[in-house]
C-alpha positions as CSV (number, residue, x, y, z in Angstrom):
1,M,-43.3,35.4,-17.9
2,E,-46.0,33.5,-18.1
3,I,-47.3,31.6,-21.2
4,E,-50.8,29.8,-22.2
5,T,-50.1,25.5,-23.2
6,A,-51.9,22.6,-24.8
7,Q,-50.1,20.5,-22.2
8,F,-49.5,22.1,-19.1
9,G,-51.6,24.8,-19.3
10,R,-50.8,28.2,-18.0
11,I,-47.1,28.1,-16.5
12,G,-44.1,30.7,-15.5
13,I,-40.8,30.7,-17.8
14,A,-37.7,33.2,-17.8
15,D,-36.3,34.5,-20.2
16,S,-33.2,32.5,-20.7
17,Q,-35.8,29.8,-22.0
18,I,-36.9,32.1,-24.8
19,Y,-36.3,32.0,-27.9
20,S,-36.3,33.4,-31.0
21,F,-35.8,31.0,-34.6
22,P,-35.9,34.1,-37.3
23,K,-36.8,31.5,-39.9
24,G,-39.3,29.7,-37.9
25,I,-38.2,25.7,-38.1
26,P,-39.0,24.3,-41.4
27,G,-43.2,22.9,-41.3
28,F,-43.3,25.8,-38.7
29,E,-42.2,29.0,-40.2
30,E,-44.6,31.5,-38.6
31,H,-43.5,30.4,-35.0
32,D,-40.4,32.5,-34.2
33,R,-40.5,32.2,-30.6
34,F,-39.9,28.9,-28.5
35,A,-39.5,28.4,-24.9
36,I,-37.9,25.4,-24.0
37,I,-39.4,23.3,-20.7
38,D,-37.5,20.8,-19.1
39,I,-39.7,17.1,-18.3
40,E,-38.3,16.7,-14.4
41,G,-36.8,13.7,-14.3
42,T,-35.9,13.0,-17.6
43,P,-33.7,13.8,-20.3
44,F,-36.7,15.3,-22.3
45,S,-38.3,19.0,-23.0
46,Y,-40.9,21.0,-24.8
47,L,-40.1,23.2,-27.7
48,Q,-43.1,25.0,-26.9
49,S,-44.3,27.5,-29.7
50,L,-45.2,31.1,-28.1
51,V,-47.2,31.7,-31.2
52,Q,-49.5,29.2,-31.3
53,R,-50.4,27.1,-27.8
54,E,-51.0,23.7,-29.8
55,I,-48.1,23.9,-31.0
56,S,-44.6,22.0,-28.8
57,L,-41.7,19.8,-29.6
58,L,-40.8,16.8,-28.3
59,I,-36.6,17.5,-27.6
60,T,-33.8,15.7,-25.7
61,D,-30.1,16.3,-26.4
62,P,-28.3,13.8,-28.7
63,F,-24.9,12.8,-27.2
64,L,-26.8,11.2,-24.1
65,F,-28.3,8.3,-26.6
66,Y,-25.7,8.5,-29.9
67,K,-22.3,9.2,-27.8
68,D,-20.5,8.9,-31.6
69,Y,-22.9,12.2,-32.9
70,E,-20.9,14.8,-35.3
71,F,-21.5,17.2,-37.6
72,E,-19.9,20.5,-39.0
73,L,-21.9,23.8,-39.0
74,P,-21.6,25.9,-42.3
75,V,-19.8,28.8,-41.5
76,S,-23.0,30.5,-42.7
77,V,-25.1,29.4,-40.0
78,I,-22.3,30.0,-37.0
79,E,-22.0,33.8,-38.9
80,E,-26.3,33.6,-38.7
81,L,-26.0,32.5,-35.0
82,E,-22.9,34.3,-33.8
83,L,-21.9,31.2,-32.3
84,G,-18.7,31.0,-30.0
85,T,-19.3,28.7,-26.6
86,E,-22.3,29.2,-25.7
87,I,-24.1,26.6,-27.7
88,Q,-26.3,24.2,-26.8
89,I,-27.3,21.1,-29.8
90,R,-31.3,19.3,-29.5
91,N,-33.0,17.4,-31.8
92,I,-36.0,16.3,-32.2
93,V,-38.2,13.3,-30.4
94,T,-40.9,11.8,-33.0
95,L,-43.2,9.7,-30.0
96,Q,-44.2,6.4,-31.7
97,G,-46.5,3.3,-30.3
98,E,-44.2,2.1,-27.7
99,M,-42.2,4.7,-26.3
100,Q,-38.7,2.2,-27.2
101,Q,-39.8,2.3,-31.0
102,S,-39.6,6.4,-31.1
103,T,-37.1,8.1,-33.1
104,L,-35.0,11.3,-33.2
105,N,-33.9,13.2,-35.9
106,L,-30.4,13.2,-36.5
107,L,-30.6,15.0,-39.7
108,A,-32.0,18.3,-38.4
109,P,-30.4,19.2,-35.9
110,L,-31.7,22.3,-33.1
111,V,-28.5,24.6,-32.8
112,F,-29.1,27.6,-29.9
113,N,-26.7,29.8,-29.0
114,T,-27.4,30.4,-25.8
115,A,-26.3,34.0,-24.7
116,S,-28.4,35.6,-27.3
117,N,-31.3,33.0,-27.0
118,I,-31.5,32.8,-31.1
119,A,-31.8,29.5,-32.4
120,R,-32.2,27.5,-35.9
121,Q,-32.7,24.3,-37.0
122,V,-29.6,22.6,-39.2
123,I,-30.5,20.3,-41.9
124,L,-27.3,18.7,-42.6
125,H,-27.1,17.9,-46.2
126,D,-24.2,15.0,-47.3
127,S,-24.9,13.2,-43.5
128,P,-24.7,10.0,-43.0
129,Y,-27.7,11.3,-40.4
130,T,-31.7,10.5,-40.9
131,S,-34.9,11.7,-39.7
132,R,-35.0,8.4,-38.3
133,H,-32.6,7.2,-36.2
134,L,-34.0,4.9,-33.1
135,L,-34.1,6.8,-30.0
136,W,-33.5,3.4,-27.4
137,G,-31.3,0.4,-29.0
138,S,-29.4,0.5,-31.8
139,S,-27.0,3.4,-33.6
140,S,-28.2,3.2,-37.0
141,P,-31.0,4.4,-38.5
142,E,-34.6,2.3,-38.0
143,K,-34.7,0.5,-41.3
144,G,-36.7,1.6,-43.9
145,A,-36.4,5.4,-43.4
146,E,-35.5,7.4,-45.7
């Protein structure tokens, strides 16, 4: 399948790269289909909306940056996504002026069922995490972040 993106122009993607977000993503509720586009040679990918070409989010594997990152998914999410062993976790990266100041949203991971290609962003209530953990150089949240 070919899609049109603002970042890369027209590109080909496999069906396995396309995920349905039945509830959208907070702030982008009307965007229910996204493709994961890997950025070659980096630990990053783009989560590209298939609804609007201008919408893409930078994501990464949080465990590459925070080895001790852990959380428990609510049973309702496990049931909704029909999760078994085919699960992938990604988190949204917020770019700052300098890459060393960029942050990772550990409070709201993206949970992917890689067998059925459905996904959801889950907000971790009662969590020690915030939406602004420095990507590099610190295991604690960015000072002043809420």
